[in-house]
Backbone bond lengths (Angstrom), bond angles and torsions (degrees), N, CA, C in turn:
res aa  C-N    CA-C-N  psi(-1)  N-CA   C-N-CA  omega(-1)  CA-C   N-CA-C  phi
1 M - - - 1.449 - - 1.523 109.46 -
2 A 1.325 116.74 136.22 1.463 121.46 -178.59 1.522 111.02 -64.40
3 E 1.338 115.38 151.16 1.458 122.01 177.44 1.532 108.13 -111.24
4 F 1.322 116.77 143.63 1.462 121.22 -179.98 1.531 108.60 -118.33
5 I 1.334 115.70 122.53 1.463 122.14 -176.33 1.521 109.27 -117.73
6 T 1.325 116.42 130.92 1.457 121.55 178.42 1.528 109.49 -91.80
7 I 1.318 116.86 129.47 1.457 122.14 -178.26 1.532 110.28 -73.03
8 S 1.321 115.68 131.94 1.462 121.26 -179.95 1.527 110.65 -88.73
9 Q 1.324 114.96 171.97 1.467 120.57 179.26 1.521 110.88 -62.09
10 V 1.329 116.21 -33.13 1.466 121.25 -179.11 1.520 111.45 -60.42
11 D 1.353 117.50 -35.96 1.462 121.57 -175.59 1.524 113.71 -92.51
12 E 1.327 117.36 1.17 1.464 119.71 -179.95 1.531 109.97 -62.20
13 G 1.334 115.45 135.89 1.459 120.93 -179.74 1.510 113.82 93.40
14 T 1.327 117.49 -6.57 1.466 121.78 178.88 1.525 110.26 -82.36
15 R 1.326 117.46 140.49 1.470 120.48 175.27 1.526 109.94 -71.76
16 L 1.323 115.66 148.87 1.461 121.01 -176.74 1.522 111.51 -57.79
17 L 1.336 117.58 -45.19 1.461 120.64 179.68 1.509 110.79 -58.25
18 R 1.316 116.68 -48.21 1.459 121.05 -177.87 1.533 110.90 -62.02
19 W 1.327 116.44 -39.13 1.462 120.33 179.49 1.522 110.70 -63.40
20 F 1.333 116.82 -44.55 1.465 120.05 -178.79 1.526 111.55 -65.28
21 L 1.324 117.88 -42.10 1.458 120.23 -179.07 1.527 111.56 -69.10
22 R 1.329 116.80 -24.49 1.448 121.26 177.66 1.524 110.78 -78.51
23 V 1.334 116.04 -43.43 1.464 120.58 -177.89 1.525 111.41 -76.12
24 F 1.342 116.65 -32.40 1.470 121.82 -179.81 1.535 108.10 -122.47
25 P 1.359 116.82 75.57 1.468 121.15 -172.21 1.524 115.03 -58.27
26 G 1.337 118.24 -24.86 1.455 119.98 -179.26 1.521 114.31 -83.87
27 M 1.303 117.33 -0.24 1.465 122.55 -175.33 1.527 110.88 -80.85
28 L 1.323 117.09 140.02 1.464 122.33 175.88 1.524 109.90 -91.08
29 Q 1.329 116.22 148.97 1.464 120.07 -178.81 1.524 111.34 -60.92
30 R 1.328 117.14 -39.22 1.468 119.50 -178.25 1.528 111.21 -63.46
31 D 1.350 116.24 -35.01 1.466 119.32 176.89 1.526 110.93 -68.06
32 F 1.337 116.18 -37.56 1.456 120.79 178.14 1.531 110.47 -61.05
33 Y 1.322 117.38 -50.49 1.463 120.50 -177.89 1.534 111.89 -65.72
34 K 1.323 116.55 -32.66 1.461 120.30 177.10 1.525 110.42 -64.38
35 L 1.334 116.81 -41.44 1.458 120.91 178.79 1.531 111.09 -68.01
36 C 1.331 116.42 -34.78 1.471 120.12 176.96 1.525 110.21 -64.84
37 R 1.332 116.89 -46.22 1.475 120.65 -178.74 1.517 111.21 -62.66
38 G 1.323 115.89 -33.76 1.457 119.93 -179.00 1.525 113.48 -84.25
39 G 1.331 117.29 0.95 1.466 120.38 179.04 1.516 114.11 76.00
40 Q 1.337 116.87 13.02 1.464 120.35 -178.72 1.532 111.80 -77.04
41 I 1.330 116.07 -30.74 1.466 121.06 175.72 1.522 107.67 -103.63
42 R 1.335 116.55 129.86 1.469 120.42 -177.28 1.527 110.36 -141.17
43 I 1.329 115.47 156.43 1.465 122.77 172.09 1.515 107.57 -117.57
44 N 1.329 116.33 120.12 1.465 121.65 179.82 1.531 111.41 51.68
45 S 1.345 114.57 42.54 1.478 123.70 178.42 1.521 114.13 72.71
46 S 1.334 118.74 -0.45 1.466 121.76 -179.09 1.522 110.72 -96.96
47 R 1.318 116.66 145.59 1.457 121.81 177.11 1.532 109.50 -65.77
48 V 1.324 115.77 154.68 1.463 120.79 -176.26 1.524 110.12 -133.37
49 R 1.348 114.21 163.62 1.468 120.53 176.65 1.526 111.13 -107.79
50 G 1.347 116.77 -18.96 1.457 119.95 174.60 1.509 115.66 119.62
51 M 1.339 118.29 -20.62 1.460 120.87 -176.68 1.526 112.43 -107.06
52 E 1.324 117.61 14.18 1.455 121.85 179.73 1.538 111.15 -63.77
53 I 1.330 116.26 147.19 1.456 122.46 176.43 1.527 108.67 -90.49
54 L 1.329 116.30 126.68 1.458 120.88 -177.25 1.524 111.22 -81.77
55 R 1.313 115.24 147.63 1.456 123.05 175.72 1.531 109.00 -123.52
56 A 1.325 116.36 149.03 1.461 120.58 178.45 1.526 109.51 -56.49
57 G 1.317 116.39 132.38 1.456 121.38 -178.68 1.512 114.25 98.05
58 D 1.343 117.13 -15.25 1.466 119.63 175.52 1.526 109.84 -59.93
59 I 1.326 116.24 143.69 1.467 121.09 178.78 1.523 108.55 -109.84
60 I 1.322 115.60 118.93 1.462 122.06 -177.40 1.521 110.08 -98.06
61 R 1.332 115.47 128.24 1.471 119.87 173.28 1.511 108.38 -87.57
62 V 1.345 116.18 120.75 1.459 122.66 178.85 1.525 108.09 -108.65
63 P 1.323 119.10 117.80 1.464 120.83 -177.90 1.524 111.97 -67.74
64 P 1.317 117.21 151.46 1.474 120.94 -177.44 1.516 113.16 -62.67
65 T 1.319 118.22 -20.49 1.469 120.76 -179.35 1.521 112.59 -65.57
66 L 1.327 117.71 -15.33 1.461 120.49 -178.23 1.518 113.35 -87.36
67 Q 1.327 118.27 -2.48 1.459 120.94 -179.51 1.524 111.75 -57.25
68 S 1.338 117.01 -32.25 1.463 120.77 -177.24 1.516 112.94 -69.01
69 Y 1.336 117.56 -14.75 1.464 120.92 -179.46 1.524 112.82 -94.14
70 K 1.318 117.22 4.37 1.463 119.42 -173.17 1.514 113.81 -73.67
71 V 1.311 120.00 -25.00 1.453 121.45 -178.28 1.515 109.30 -104.13
72 V 1.322 115.73 127.06 1.453 121.87 179.19 1.519 108.32 -107.32
73 K 1.323 116.96 125.55 1.458 120.74 179.79 1.522 109.36 -124.03
74 K 1.325 115.71 128.92 1.456 122.40 177.73 1.530 107.17 -107.37
75 K 1.320 117.33 91.77 1.450 120.56 -174.04 1.525 111.98 -64.36
76 E 1.358 116.03 -32.82 1.446 118.19 -175.90 1.523 112.44 -68.02
77 S 1.325 119.20 -25.97 1.454 120.77 -177.70 1.520 112.62 -114.40
78 G 1.338 117.67 -8.22 1.449 120.81 -177.31 1.517 112.89 83.30
79 E 1.335 117.67 3.07 1.467 120.81 -178.47 1.524 110.04 -73.69
80 Q 1.313 115.59 139.65 1.454 122.16 175.86 1.514 108.49 -141.93
81 F 1.320 116.27 125.37 1.460 119.14 174.42 1.512 108.30 -150.28
82 S 1.315 114.94 149.15 1.460 122.02 -175.06 1.520 110.72 -103.00
83 L 1.314 115.67 174.46 1.455 120.75 174.92 1.519 110.22 -60.47
84 A 1.328 116.14 -38.14 1.469 119.94 178.50 1.531 110.73 -62.18
85 D 1.350 116.67 -38.27 1.467 120.45 176.86 1.524 110.92 -62.86
86 L 1.336 115.91 -43.34 1.465 120.58 179.93 1.525 111.01 -64.68
87 E 1.327 116.45 -41.43 1.464 119.73 179.87 1.532 110.85 -67.09
88 A 1.338 116.10 -36.23 1.468 119.35 177.91 1.523 110.57 -64.33
89 L 1.334 116.86 -41.39 1.456 120.19 178.19 1.526 110.84 -70.44
90 R 1.329 116.80 -34.85 1.470 120.18 178.41 1.538 110.49 -60.83
91 K 1.318 116.34 -35.68 1.473 120.49 178.68 1.526 111.52 -68.66
92 C 1.327 116.85 -14.54 1.464 121.51 179.30 1.531 111.96 -88.55
93 I 1.336 117.65 -1.61 1.466 120.47 178.98 1.524 109.31 -72.00
94 I 1.334 117.10 127.41 1.465 121.05 178.69 1.528 111.72 -115.97
95 H 1.330 117.18 -7.67 1.470 121.49 172.13 1.519 107.40 -157.60
96 N 1.336 115.64 139.00 1.463 119.48 -178.51 1.524 109.00 -152.57
97 D 1.335 117.25 125.59 1.463 121.33 173.55 1.522 108.48 -145.70
98 N 1.316 117.99 -166.61 1.464 120.84 -175.11 1.523 113.61 -69.34
99 D 1.341 117.37 -18.66 1.459 121.05 -174.94 1.517 114.24 -108.44
100 I 1.314 117.25 -32.21 1.461 120.12 -174.28 1.522 111.26 -140.72
101 V 1.319 114.27 156.52 1.460 121.01 168.05 1.530 106.23 -132.91
102 V 1.329 116.23 133.36 1.463 121.52 -177.81 1.522 108.89 -115.29
103 F 1.318 115.99 125.26 1.466 122.40 -179.88 1.526 110.75 -105.83
104 N 1.322 115.98 147.86 1.463 122.09 164.41 1.525 104.83 -95.90
105 K 1.328 116.30 85.00 1.460 122.60 -170.56 1.529 112.13 -64.94
106 P 1.323 117.55 130.42 1.469 119.27 176.72 1.522 111.83 -73.50
107 A 1.309 116.50 152.54 1.466 121.50 175.73 1.523 109.51 -62.98
108 G 1.324 117.03 141.08 1.458 121.40 177.24 1.515 114.70 94.18
109 L 1.337 118.05 -7.01 1.458 121.23 179.10 1.521 109.04 -100.66
110 A 1.334 116.43 123.86 1.458 120.73 179.79 1.525 110.47 -68.22
111 V 1.317 116.15 146.63 1.462 120.74 177.60 1.515 110.74 -80.88
112 Q 1.330 116.55 -40.87 1.466 121.25 -175.65 1.519 110.61 -121.77
113 G 1.334 116.22 138.04 1.452 121.48 179.66 1.516 112.15 -72.48
114 G 1.320 116.08 162.92 1.458 121.94 179.64 1.506 110.06 176.24
115 T 1.305 116.72 -175.28 1.460 122.19 -178.47 1.530 110.96 -59.49
116 G 1.323 116.58 126.27 1.452 121.65 177.21 1.511 114.64 83.70
117 I 1.330 117.63 -2.24 1.465 121.12 179.75 1.519 108.99 -97.02
118 K 1.337 117.26 119.96 1.456 121.48 -176.89 1.525 113.13 -84.57
119 K 1.339 116.65 -31.29 1.463 120.18 -178.24 1.524 108.74 -137.56
120 S 1.323 116.60 138.22 1.457 120.15 177.11 1.524 109.07 -149.39
121 V 1.328 115.49 151.59 1.460 120.42 -177.27 1.521 111.59 -62.19
122 D 1.340 117.99 -42.70 1.463 119.29 -175.68 1.528 112.28 -61.99
123 K 1.338 117.35 -43.47 1.467 120.08 -179.31 1.531 111.28 -71.75
124 M 1.315 116.85 -38.24 1.463 120.15 -179.59 1.525 110.82 -71.07
125 A 1.325 117.50 -37.37 1.462 120.58 176.92 1.526 110.55 -65.46
126 A 1.327 116.52 -36.83 1.466 120.07 177.44 1.529 110.93 -63.76
127 A 1.339 116.38 -34.29 1.466 119.71 177.10 1.524 111.02 -72.45
128 M 1.327 117.42 -33.90 1.460 121.37 178.27 1.527 112.03 -68.90
129 F 1.331 115.47 -37.14 1.461 121.01 -175.34 1.530 109.62 -123.48
130 P 1.341 116.86 69.79 1.472 120.57 -172.93 1.525 114.58 -64.88
131 Y 1.324 118.47 -19.69 1.461 120.55 -179.06 1.528 112.32 -99.52
132 D 1.313 116.73 6.08 1.457 121.58 175.29 1.522 109.53 -109.04
133 K 1.324 116.05 156.83 1.467 120.70 176.62 1.523 107.87 -96.51
134 I 1.328 116.21 95.95 1.456 122.04 -175.59 1.531 110.45 -76.23
135 S 1.345 115.60 129.44 1.468 120.68 179.36 1.524 109.64 -139.96
136 L 1.328 115.64 136.25 1.459 120.24 173.61 1.529 108.88 -78.74
137 V 1.327 117.44 134.81 1.467 121.11 179.05 1.529 111.57 -113.84
138 H 1.316 116.92 -12.25 1.462 122.78 171.01 1.518 106.59 -160.01
139 R 1.320 117.19 174.71 1.463 121.23 -175.88 1.520 110.71 -140.18
140 I 1.327 115.66 155.85 1.458 122.05 167.41 1.523 107.12 -131.82
141 D 1.317 116.12 156.31 1.464 120.43 -178.07 1.524 111.40 -57.39
142 K 1.318 115.56 153.15 1.456 121.25 174.47 1.525 110.78 -56.65
143 E 1.322 117.22 -40.68 1.463 121.58 -176.57 1.524 112.77 -75.72
144 T 1.335 117.49 -20.12 1.465 122.33 -177.23 1.524 110.26 -84.23
145 S 1.314 116.84 138.93 1.467 121.56 175.62 1.523 109.16 -102.08
146 G 1.344 115.29 160.08 1.449 118.62 173.68 1.510 115.39 126.69
147 I 1.322 115.59 -161.32 1.462 123.02 -167.09 1.519 112.93 -69.92
148 L 1.335 114.06 130.30 1.461 122.17 174.33 1.523 108.13 -134.72
149 V 1.336 116.38 121.27 1.464 121.98 179.67 1.523 108.94 -95.93
150 V 1.331 116.83 130.52 1.456 122.50 -179.41 1.529 108.76 -125.04
151 A 1.332 117.19 132.64 1.459 121.55 178.75 1.522 110.33 -84.06
152 K 1.353 115.74 148.94 1.469 121.00 -177.93 1.524 112.75 -112.39
153 N 1.324 117.53 2.39 1.462 120.91 174.25 1.522 108.60 -155.33
154 Q 1.334 116.07 166.56 1.462 120.59 -173.50 1.523 112.61 -65.59
155 R 1.325 117.76 -40.01 1.456 120.58 -179.26 1.531 110.88 -62.35
156 A 1.336 115.89 -45.80 1.463 120.14 178.79 1.527 110.55 -63.20
157 A 1.330 116.59 -39.64 1.466 120.85 -179.84 1.524 111.03 -61.99
158 Q 1.329 117.18 -43.08 1.460 120.83 -178.99 1.527 111.37 -65.55
159 E 1.342 116.23 -45.20 1.460 119.75 -177.41 1.525 111.85 -68.04
160 L 1.335 116.47 -41.39 1.461 119.43 -179.35 1.523 111.85 -71.76
161 S 1.330 116.75 -38.28 1.468 120.21 178.38 1.525 110.89 -59.07
162 K 1.333 116.77 -39.36 1.464 120.52 177.78 1.525 110.92 -62.47
163 Q 1.329 116.14 -40.86 1.461 119.40 -179.06 1.527 111.75 -64.57
164 F 1.326 116.21 -40.87 1.460 118.99 179.92 1.528 111.22 -72.77
165 Q 1.332 116.88 -35.70 1.456 120.10 178.56 1.526 111.37 -70.06
166 N 1.339 116.39 -38.11 1.468 121.16 -179.10 1.522 112.95 -85.08
167 K 1.339 116.28 -2.65 1.471 123.22 179.16 1.525 112.87 63.97
168 T 1.346 116.75 27.50 1.462 119.20 173.04 1.524 110.79 -86.23
169 A 1.320 116.79 -17.38 1.469 121.11 170.29 1.531 106.82 -80.87
170 H 1.326 116.11 132.08 1.470 120.93 -172.35 1.528 109.69 -108.75
171 K 1.334 116.46 118.02 1.456 122.37 -179.54 1.528 110.45 -108.73
172 E 1.333 115.53 140.08 1.461 120.71 178.28 1.528 109.63 -129.62
173 Y 1.324 116.03 139.52 1.454 123.31 -178.50 1.531 109.82 -127.37
174 V 1.315 115.52 160.57 1.457 122.34 166.72 1.523 107.48 -129.72
175 A 1.326 115.41 149.93 1.465 119.68 -178.31 1.520 109.90 -150.49
176 L 1.316 115.09 149.81 1.460 121.67 174.68 1.522 107.43 -101.79
177 L 1.326 115.87 117.93 1.455 121.63 -176.11 1.525 111.37 -106.63
178 Q 1.326 114.82 147.35 1.458 120.26 176.97 1.521 109.14 -88.16
179 G 1.337 116.18 108.84 1.450 120.65 179.17 1.518 112.17 122.43
180 A 1.321 115.73 172.69 1.469 122.41 178.01 1.518 108.97 -106.51
181 L 1.328 116.89 144.19 1.457 121.57 -179.07 1.529 110.03 -96.45
182 S 1.327 116.07 141.41 1.465 120.57 -178.90 1.524 111.64 -70.63
183 K 1.330 116.85 -33.23 1.463 121.83 176.90 1.520 108.90 -116.75
184 H 1.317 117.46 135.92 1.451 120.84 -175.17 1.525 113.76 -84.84
185 K 1.309 118.48 -9.73 1.458 120.91 173.09 1.518 109.03 -160.48
186 G 1.323 115.01 159.65 1.460 118.32 179.75 1.512 111.37 165.39
187 T 1.310 115.42 -173.97 1.457 123.03 177.20 1.520 108.82 -125.14
188 I 1.320 115.72 126.36 1.464 121.51 178.20 1.527 107.94 -93.85
189 E 1.315 116.88 127.56 1.467 122.17 176.24 1.516 108.52 -133.62
190 N 1.315 116.52 114.57 1.457 120.55 176.52 1.526 109.30 -156.87
191 Y 1.335 116.85 -155.79 1.466 120.91 -176.21 1.527 109.27 -131.41
192 I 1.329 115.33 144.78 1.461 121.32 -178.31 1.522 109.30 -127.00
193 A 1.334 115.72 138.31 1.460 121.35 175.32 1.514 109.15 -148.42
194 K 1.330 116.78 110.80 1.461 122.98 174.63 1.527 112.74 49.99
195 G 1.328 116.60 51.99 1.446 121.07 175.35 1.511 115.42 80.71
196 V 1.327 117.26 9.19 1.465 121.80 178.61 1.522 108.43 -118.11
197 V 1.340 116.26 137.12 1.463 122.02 179.25 1.524 109.42 -104.59
198 Y 1.316 116.72 130.42 1.460 122.88 175.19 1.521 108.11 -115.00
199 E 1.332 116.64 114.43 1.454 120.86 -176.85 1.522 112.56 -75.10
200 D 1.328 116.60 -27.64 1.461 121.25 -176.26 1.525 108.93 -128.23
201 A 1.326 116.20 130.01 1.457 120.67 -179.11 1.521 111.66 -59.84
202 A 1.325 116.68 -27.90 1.469 120.86 -178.17 1.523 111.85 -68.58
203 N 1.328 117.22 -20.80 1.470 120.86 -177.30 1.525 113.69 -94.60
204 I 1.320 117.13 2.76 1.467 120.29 -179.14 1.524 109.50 -76.55
205 P 1.326 118.07 123.93 1.467 120.91 179.89 1.530 111.51 -60.33
206 H 1.297 116.11 149.13 1.466 121.28 179.55 1.531 110.10 -61.96
207 G 1.315 115.40 133.51 1.456 120.63 177.20 1.512 115.24 91.05
208 V 1.342 118.08 -7.90 1.464 121.28 179.33 1.532 109.26 -83.07
209 N 1.310 115.93 125.00 1.466 121.13 -179.03 1.527 109.38 -87.05
210 V 1.321 117.14 105.50 1.461 121.63 -177.37 1.519 110.32 -108.78
211 Q 1.344 115.45 162.00 1.459 122.14 176.64 1.529 108.73 -128.57
212 R 1.310 115.94 138.58 1.458 120.71 179.04 1.524 109.03 -67.59
213 A 1.325 117.44 136.43 1.462 122.77 -177.79 1.527 109.10 -129.57
214 I 1.337 116.51 125.37 1.466 122.01 -176.64 1.526 109.35 -128.82
215 T 1.318 116.95 129.92 1.461 122.80 179.89 1.525 110.54 -140.17
216 D 1.337 116.72 128.63 1.466 121.15 168.93 1.525 108.11 -87.83
217 Y 1.333 117.68 144.50 1.462 119.88 178.41 1.518 110.30 -144.66
218 R 1.333 115.16 158.62 1.468 121.91 176.77 1.520 108.94 -153.21
219 V 1.321 117.65 131.33 1.470 121.71 178.54 1.521 108.53 -77.84
220 L 1.325 116.11 125.92 1.466 122.05 -179.54 1.520 112.31 -96.00
221 G 1.328 116.85 -23.53 1.462 120.40 -178.90 1.513 110.78 -175.51
222 T 1.322 116.69 160.50 1.458 121.46 178.33 1.526 109.82 -134.36
223 A 1.334 116.82 160.03 1.466 122.37 179.20 1.511 109.11 -132.33
224 H 1.325 115.78 99.19 1.466 123.21 173.45 1.535 112.93 56.45
225 G 1.331 116.51 25.49 1.454 119.81 -178.95 1.511 114.01 72.24
226 L 1.339 116.60 5.72 1.467 121.45 -176.89 1.524 112.63 -101.32
227 L 1.318 116.13 -31.60 1.455 121.42 -178.07 1.525 109.84 -133.09
228 S 1.327 115.99 148.72 1.460 121.75 176.23 1.521 109.68 -130.30
229 W 1.332 115.53 134.06 1.464 122.98 178.41 1.528 106.00 -100.28
230 V 1.352 116.37 114.46 1.458 120.76 -166.37 1.524 111.91 -125.34
231 W 1.331 115.14 138.93 1.469 123.48 173.44 1.520 108.73 -95.62
232 F 1.333 116.37 133.94 1.462 121.82 179.37 1.526 110.17 -124.85
233 A 1.323 116.16 142.07 1.465 121.88 171.19 1.526 107.49 -132.63
234 P 1.335 118.16 95.87 1.469 120.43 -179.01 1.532 111.05 -71.43
235 K 1.316 116.04 132.63 1.463 121.50 177.59 1.525 111.58 -95.81
236 T 1.327 115.44 -12.99 1.461 121.83 173.16 1.520 107.12 -129.74
237 G 1.315 117.22 168.12 1.459 119.96 -175.17 1.509 113.54 -124.57
238 R 1.317 116.55 60.48 1.465 120.30 -179.71 1.523 111.16 -81.98
239 T 1.319 116.27 154.94 1.462 121.22 179.61 1.532 110.75 -60.00
240 H 1.339 115.70 125.65 1.473 122.63 178.64 1.536 112.23 59.92
241 Q 1.329 117.20 27.25 1.461 120.26 -174.34 1.528 113.58 -55.99
242 L 1.329 117.52 -50.21 1.460 119.86 -177.02 1.521 111.77 -69.63
243 R 1.315 116.59 -34.30 1.458 120.05 178.71 1.531 110.84 -67.49
244 L 1.332 116.60 -40.89 1.464 121.01 178.39 1.528 111.63 -70.46
245 H 1.326 116.92 -42.57 1.460 119.38 179.04 1.529 111.45 -63.68
246 S 1.326 116.37 -36.23 1.460 119.65 178.18 1.523 110.95 -67.31
247 A 1.324 116.24 -51.19 1.465 120.92 -172.82 1.522 113.14 -70.67
248 Y 1.336 116.95 -42.71 1.467 119.31 -170.75 1.523 114.14 -103.43
249 T 1.332 117.28 -40.67 1.468 118.17 -179.21 1.528 111.17 -80.85
250 L 1.323 117.33 -45.19 1.465 120.80 -179.79 1.529 112.11 -87.46
251 G 1.327 116.82 -16.05 1.460 120.40 179.20 1.510 113.98 71.97
252 A 1.344 116.41 23.86 1.466 120.97 -178.36 1.523 108.73 -141.49
253 P 1.343 118.62 92.84 1.466 120.72 -177.68 1.524 112.30 -62.99
254 I 1.313 115.35 153.36 1.456 120.64 177.79 1.525 109.40 -70.27
255 V 1.315 116.57 136.91 1.460 121.60 179.07 1.532 109.78 -57.56
256 G 1.324 115.57 131.93 1.459 121.26 179.91 1.509 114.66 88.18
257 D 1.337 118.19 2.67 1.462 121.16 -178.52 1.523 109.79 -89.11
258 D 1.316 116.40 97.54 1.461 121.41 -178.85 1.522 112.65 -78.49
259 L 1.331 116.83 -12.18 1.463 120.11 -178.12 1.528 111.59 -84.49
260 Y 1.315 116.62 -42.42 1.464 120.64 -175.90 1.531 113.51 -114.94
261 G 1.320 116.16 5.40 1.455 120.49 178.85 1.512 108.97 149.67
262 T 1.324 118.15 149.71 1.454 120.85 -176.62 1.518 111.27 -140.56
263 T 1.330 115.74 150.45 1.466 120.39 175.94 1.522 111.31 -85.52
264 R 1.319 117.91 -15.00 1.451 118.71 -175.98 1.531 110.55 -62.87
265 G 1.327 114.51 123.58 1.456 119.82 -177.47 1.513 113.70 88.69
266 A 1.344 116.97 -4.17 1.463 120.39 -179.99 1.529 110.18 -77.58
267 N 1.317 116.43 159.25 1.455 121.53 -179.57 1.532 109.83 -87.09
268 L 1.334 116.04 86.05 1.461 121.04 -179.56 1.519 112.00 -111.15
269 G 1.325 116.25 12.43 1.457 120.56 176.13 1.513 112.56 57.62
270 M 1.351 115.51 -131.50 1.463 120.67 -176.94 1.517 112.23 -67.46
271 L 1.333 117.71 -13.98 1.463 120.45 -179.10 1.522 112.15 -78.62
272 N 1.326 117.87 -15.17 1.467 120.63 -178.72 1.527 111.98 -57.58
273 S 1.335 116.73 -39.14 1.462 120.15 -176.96 1.522 112.01 -67.53
274 L 1.336 116.85 -23.05 1.468 120.24 179.31 1.522 112.39 -79.64
275 L 1.318 115.99 -27.82 1.459 120.27 -169.95 1.523 111.81 -104.39
276 T 1.324 116.09 49.28 1.461 120.97 -179.14 1.522 112.32 -88.87
277 T 1.341 118.26 -10.97 1.452 120.78 -178.62 1.523 111.02 -68.19
278 K 1.309 116.27 151.91 1.460 121.51 175.76 1.526 111.46 -92.42
279 N 1.337 116.56 -0.26 1.460 119.92 -178.10 1.525 112.06 -78.09
280 L 1.308 115.28 153.61 1.452 122.56 178.03 1.529 109.85 -82.23
281 F 1.326 116.93 129.57 1.462 121.35 -178.47 1.528 111.17 -86.85
282 L 1.321 115.46 55.54 1.462 123.11 174.94 1.518 107.17 -126.41
283 F 1.336 116.36 123.48 1.464 121.53 -169.63 1.524 110.11 -132.95
284 A 1.328 116.14 120.72 1.469 122.48 175.37 1.528 107.45 -83.55
285 Y 1.335 116.95 94.92 1.463 119.87 -167.37 1.523 114.53 -96.12
286 K 1.344 117.95 -17.23 1.470 118.91 -173.37 1.520 110.62 -149.16
287 I 1.341 115.90 143.49 1.461 120.38 176.90 1.521 109.20 -147.53
288 T 1.324 116.03 141.48 1.459 121.95 177.41 1.525 108.90 -128.51
289 F 1.326 116.28 131.43 1.461 120.81 179.98 1.526 109.14 -154.90
290 V 1.313 117.04 172.82 1.462 122.19 178.51 1.521 108.41 -93.85
291 H 1.334 116.61 125.68 1.462 120.36 -178.99 1.520 109.83 -65.16
292 P 1.339 118.35 134.93 1.465 121.41 -174.93 1.527 115.00 -65.96
293 S 1.327 118.42 -19.30 1.469 120.79 179.55 1.523 112.97 -105.13
294 T 1.327 116.95 -47.59 1.463 119.86 -177.43 1.522 112.04 -80.80
295 H 1.338 116.18 -21.51 1.469 123.19 -178.17 1.527 112.09 60.75
296 K 1.310 115.38 25.13 1.455 121.60 175.44 1.527 109.03 -107.10
297 N 1.331 115.77 151.01 1.461 119.54 176.14 1.519 110.19 -63.87
298 I 1.302 115.90 135.02 1.463 121.70 176.05 1.524 107.78 -127.00
299 T 1.325 116.27 132.54 1.461 122.17 177.50 1.516 109.03 -118.06
300 V 1.314 116.36 128.85 1.459 122.30 179.68 1.521 108.46 -118.88
301 V 1.331 115.80 131.29 1.471 121.92 177.96 1.522 108.22 -120.43
302 A 1.322 116.74 133.54 1.465 121.70 -177.36 1.527 110.90 -103.37
303 A 1.329 115.18 152.59 1.467 121.24 176.54 1.526 109.83 -76.98
304 V 1.313 116.41 144.19 1.468 122.27 179.49 1.526 109.96 -61.84
305 P 1.336 118.49 134.70 1.472 120.64 179.54 1.523 111.81 -63.04
306 E 1.314 116.00 154.24 1.458 121.34 -174.87 1.522 112.99 -58.04
307 F 1.330 118.07 -39.15 1.468 119.38 -175.13 1.536 111.82 -66.85
308 M 1.330 117.94 -17.60 1.455 121.23 178.92 1.531 112.31 -95.02
309 Q 1.323 117.31 -22.48 1.462 121.10 -170.03 1.523 113.57 -60.01
310 S 1.329 117.39 -48.17 1.463 119.75 -176.39 1.527 111.40 -65.67
311 V 1.328 116.44 -36.70 1.461 121.08 179.61 1.525 110.36 -66.05
312 L 1.335 116.13 -47.12 1.465 119.83 -178.96 1.522 111.39 -65.64
313 K 1.328 115.70 -36.53 1.462 119.18 178.75 1.531 110.69 -65.14
314 F 1.326 116.73 -43.87 1.456 121.14 -179.81 1.528 111.07 -63.46
315 L 1.330 116.33 -40.76 1.465 121.18 -178.05 1.521 112.41 -84.97
316 E 1.331 116.24 -5.10 1.473 123.08 -179.62 1.525 111.12 60.82
317 F 1.346 115.29 39.28 1.465 121.52 175.10 1.515 108.98 -97.10
318 Q 1.319 116.85 146.44 1.463 121.98 179.85 1.524 110.12 -134.38
319 L 1.341 115.04 166.27 1.460 119.29 172.66 1.528 109.26 -68.54
320 P 1.331 117.11 154.22 1.477 119.84 179.16 1.530 111.93 -58.06
């Protein structure tokens, strides 16, 4: 039985051929044109030639013969993702143009593929945009949710990579921490090496390769001295920087962080029932950078993930 798909605002302006090859990555162009000639693929019940420009609200007829193309398997890397996975990630797009696509990445989804990783943003984005050269220009932890900027061509990748490397791109996070902080704002400056924080350079063992880590922070709210709602602006991009600074420098691990500290089993009173999720309460909510084509500042703000919404509402915490 044929399937009917309504085109979203995100896909407006895309050519029909490009849309089909993105949604059904295993499909050959010759098969696509054959289905068009036979009237099997249609837009709003009208026959098509294949190069039509899609508009939001258009209804695409997808013939049942394409069901076999719905699952994409990358045997060489072990990656496996379905059409449903791609559509779920497509719904996470919060900005899309010819140079970049920005996702509000869900917690638990890896950014980059590798051994043992079944799904990753880079591979799935490449399937969504098969005629673009997808490149990662920065990263966030698999456990962290929030904004991820991805380049769609080499020029954009080079310009954006420079901004992230030079720290001219400005990233902002919010996190729910277990505990109260002694200082309500400040700048953390220390050194990180493989999950260990060194507060003083003089205490670093000989031969240990450390990296300087700098983070600005500000407490936005507290809950009975048990939880703190904190704004972070990392000035460097070390692995697990905010998680380490929270757990070891501030002495208050991020809620849901099983690697550097966890709330599970902690004495949080009536708040225990709210914090049953296994997700990490660290959210990359805002980013500002210079667009690679317009050369104008662009700021993107993401919506809070669902698993955090009820907790923040109950505690009356908000984004900055």
